[in-house]
N, C-alpha and C positions, 0 to 999 in steps of 0.2 A: 523889145519884141515880146518878152515874157509878160509885161504889164498889159500890152494890147491883147494877148491871149487870155489873160485873166478877165479883162473887160468883156471879151466875146463870150467866155464861159458864163459869167454872171448874167449877161443879157439873155443868153439862151436859157438859163435857169429860170429867170423871171417869166419869160415867154412860155416855158413849159408849164410852170405853175399856173399861170393865167389860163392857158389852154385847158388844163385839168379842171379848173374852176368852171369854165364855160361848158365843158363836156358834162360835168356833173349837173349843172343847171339845166342843160338841154335834156338830159336823161330824166330828171325829176319832172320837168314840164311835160315831156312826152308821156310819161306814165300817168300824170294827172289828167291830161286831156283824153287819153284812152279810157281812163276810168269815167271821166265826165261824159264821153260819148255813149258808153254802155248804159250809164245811169239815165241819161236823157232819153235814149231810145227805149229802154226798158219801161220808163215811166209813161211814155206816150202809148206804147203797145198795151200796157196795163189798163190805161183809161179807155182805150178802144174796146178791149175785150169786156170790161166791166159794163160799158154802155150797150154793147152789141155782142153778146156771147156767141151768136152764130157766126161772127166774123173771125173767130179764133184761128180756124184752119186757114182762112185767107191771109191773115197776118203772118202766121208761121211760114206759109208758102212764100210770101213776099220776102220775108227775112232770108229764107234759104236761097231764093233765086236772085237776090239783089247782088250786084257787083259794083264796086266803087269805081267810078270813072272820073279821074281828076280833070280830064279834058272837056267835060260837058260844060256848056255855057251856063252862067249863073241864072239866066232867065228861065231855064228848063226846070229849076228847082221849084216844086209846087208850093213849098212853104214860103219862099220869097215872093211868089205871085200873090199871096194873101197878105203881104205886108209885114211878115215876121222877119226879124233879124237875129243874129247870133246871140246878142245880149239878152234877147227875150227868154232864152232857155238857160244861158250860163251867166247869170247876173254877177256871180262871184269870181268869174274867170280872171278879171283884172287884179282882184285882191290876191288870188292864189298865185298869179304870175309874179307879182311883186314879192310875195312870200318866198316862192322857190328861187327867184333871182337873188334875194337876200341870203338864202341858205347857200346857194352856189358861191356867192361872193365871199361869205364868211368861211366857207370851206377852202376857197382859194387862198384867203388871207391866212388861215390856219396852216395850210400846207407851206405857204411861203415862210411863215414864222418858224415852222419846224425846220425848214431848210436852213434859214439864217441861224437858228439855234445850233444845229449840227455843225455848220461851218464855223460858228464862233467857238464851239467846243473843240473842234479840230485845231483852230488857230491857237486857242488857249493851251492845248496840249503841246503844240509845237513850241510856243513861247516857254512853257514850263521845261520842256526838254533842253532848249538852248540855255535857259537860266541855270538849270541843274548842272549842265556841262561847264558853264563859266564858274559856278561855285566850286566844282571839283578842281578846275584849273587853279583858282585862287587858293584852294586848300593844298595844292601841290600834287594832286592825284592825276589830273589830265585824262588821257585816254583818247580813243578815236571817236569822232563825231560821225555816226552813220548817216547815210543819205536816205531820206524817207520820201522819195519820189520828187516830182516837180511841182512846186507850188510857189506862193508869193514869198515864202521864207527861204527858198532854196538859195537865192543869191546872198541873202544875209547870212545863212549858214556857211556858205562857201567863204565869205569874207571873214567871218569869225574864226573859222578853222585856219585860214591863211594867216590871220593876225596872231592867233595863239601859237601856230607853228613857228612863225618868225620870232615871236617873243622867246620861245624855247631855245631857238637857235642863237638869239642874241644873248640869252642868259648863259648858255653853254660856252659861247665865245668869250663872254666876260669872265667866266670861271677859268677857262683855259688861259686867258690873258693874265689873270691874277696868279695862277699857278706858275706860268712862265716867268712872270715878273719876279716872284719869290725865288724861283730856281736861278734866274739870271742874276739876281742880286747876290745870291750865295756864290755863284760862280765868279762874279766880278770881285767879290771880297777875297775869294780864294786866289784868283789870278793876281790881284794887286798885293796880296800878302807876300808872295815870293820876292818881287823886286824891292818892296819896301823893307823887308827883313834884310835882304842883301845889302842895300844902301846903309841901313842902320848899323849892321855889323861892320861894314867897311869904314864907316865914319868913326866907330868906336876904336877900331884897330889902326886908324890912320895916324901915322907919326907926324911930327911937326913939319918935316920936309917929305911929303908923299912922293912916291915914285910915279913915273909916267904910266906904268902898268896899273897901279892902284886907281889913279884918276880915270883911266880908260874904262876900268871895270865899273866905277860909279856912273860914268857917262852912259855906258851900255844899259845899265839898269834904269836910269832916268829916261833914256830913249825908249825903252820898252814900256815904261809907264805912260809916256807921251803917246806912243802908238796905240796902247790900250784905250786911253782916253778918247783919242780921235775915232777909233773904231766904234766905241760905245756910243759916242755922239752921232755917228753916221747911222748906226742901227736904229737909234731912237728917232732920227729924222725920217728914216724909211718907214718905221712902224707907224708914225703919226701922219705920214703922207705929206710931210713938209719939205722933202728933198726935191728940188726943182730938176726935172729931167727934160732936156731939149728933144724935139722931134725933128730930126734931120736925116737925110740920106747918108748912110755910112757904107763905104766899100768894105766888104768882108776881108779881102786880102790885105788891105791897108791896115785895118785895125789889128789883125793878127801879127803883121810885121812890126807895128809900133809897140805892141805888147811884148814881143820877143826882144826888140831893141832895148826897151826899158829894163829887161831882165838879163841883159848881155853879161854883166858882171857876175851874176848868180850862175848863169850857164857856164861861164869860164871856170869859176871856182869849183863847181861840181864836176867838171869834165864831161858835160852833157851837151849834145848838139841839138839845135832847133831845126826841124825839117818842115818847111811850109811851102809846098809847091803851089804855083798859081793855077787856078782852075777856071779862069775867065771872070768877067765882071759880074758881080752879084752884090746887091745892096739891101740893107735892112734899115728900118726907120727907128732911130733911137738917139741916145746921147753918146757922142763920141768918147768923151773922157770917162764916163762911168762904165760904158760897155768895155772899154779897154781895161779899166780897173778890174772888172769882173773876170775877164779872160786872163789877166795877169795872175790873179789869185789861183785860178785853175792850173796855169802853167807852173806856178810856184809849187803847188802840191805834187805835180808830176816830177819836177826836178828833184824834190826832196826824197822821192821814192824810186829814183832811177840811179843805178850804180854808175861809176865813172866809165866812160866809153859808150854809154847808152845814148838814147835820143828821145826827144819829145816830138811827136809827129802831129801835124795838123792837116785836116782835109775839110772841104766844104762842098755842098751840093744844094741844088734847088729843085723844088717841085711846085705844083700849083697851090699847095697849102702852106708851105713853110720853107725857110732856108735852114739847113742843118749844118752845124759846125761840130766836127769831131776832133778831140784832143786826147791823145793816148801816149803812154810811155812804154818803155821796155823793161820795167821793173818786175817785181814779183806779184803785183796786183794788190787788191784789198783783201784783208781778212774777211771771211764770210760774215762774221758777226758784226763787222764794222759797217757794212754796206747800208743797212737801214738807218744809220745814225750819221752818215758822212756830212750831211748839210745842217746838222744841229749845231747850235751855238755852243762854243767852248768844248766841243767834243774833239778829243784827240785819239785817233785810232792807234792800233798796235804798230810798233815800228816807226812811229813819227820821230823825225830827226829835228834837231834844233830846239829853239825855245818858242815855238809857235804858240799862239793864244787860242787856236781853235775857232777863230772868227772868220777867216778868209773865205772859206767855201759858203758859209752862211750869208756873208755879204754878197758874194757872187749870185747866189740863188735869189736873194731879195731884189737885187738890181735887175736881173734878167726877167724875173716875173713881173716887175713893174713896167717892163717894156713889151708886154704881150709875148713872153717867151717861157720856156721851160728848160730845166737842166736835170739830167739824170746821170748816174754813175753805174758802171758794171765792170766785170773782169772779162778780158778777152780770152778766147779759147786757148791761144798759144802763149798766154802769160801777159801781164801788164794790165794797168788800169786804163779805163776809157771813159771820158766824159762826153756826153752828147748834149749840145745846146740847140734848141729850135726856136726860131723867131717866126711867129705865125703872121700870115699876110692880113688876116682879118680877126 
């Protein structure tokens, strides 16, 4: 559409310049022929008066009373009746016509060249602006590329700006990934250091005939290392997008019940009840196993922060935009400073019980977001922590 507009503008410009040239030619020819008329008429009158001086008054009266009538037939012209033609009086008219036509043509060409020069100058300035902008980008300065109206370079300018913006975003994402990798590597080393040190000390102090309790302690530390390894491999697969997730219809009530059943032993040991009322049939699209894994990690967090005799409650509802699942406990809730970091990897908030690695909620967030969902955390007004999970329809 813009290219067609440019063609129309250029065509109009050429026609305008051509019309200007024609107008100038017509103006010059008109002035010349007016001058030629006066010269011819003056010359004829001069000859008459020279030959017959007494006819001067008659000639002047005729000039004063004469009115030009373009509608008079040619045969009424007395000059023509004597066999005279226009060329007899204006022998050089053809030559001057060609001369003035050439002047008008050259004027039109000059105007056209001026227009082309100004257009080229404008395009050169636009190219220079875009080039300077790219040079600044390459030098790391960047900046905003201002819009200079609509022209043939506007689309190119938009695409350059989009590309540069995307490159900046890619660079920032790469820097964040690099920083996150370094931070995660440090956290991994820190997390692995504890069980490795415990196993090493246990082996050094292990007698020839170790007791069952000593063997169990080593087994627990090795189990922790295994769990850490599996979690890290899972996070790596999620980050690289290689974790296969099925797309199937999942009943919300079913996935909540299965998650609670898998944690039944943990519920019993903590003395905490699971409250999951049925609220009708509602389904989300995702992977059954991994969705259940994400919800189990949320429930584990609630169990760990709920005192004996408390409960972990679940509720779910649907609207045209999403299905929302709420999971909350009857504990003391999150510390205010912990809320912004709850879903960060290896982060363990205040009052965290057990030997958790700080990976569970990060895994839940990654799995849910891969399935067109979101998860947030907040404190309830009357106490307790609440997680809200939303699976969007589109």
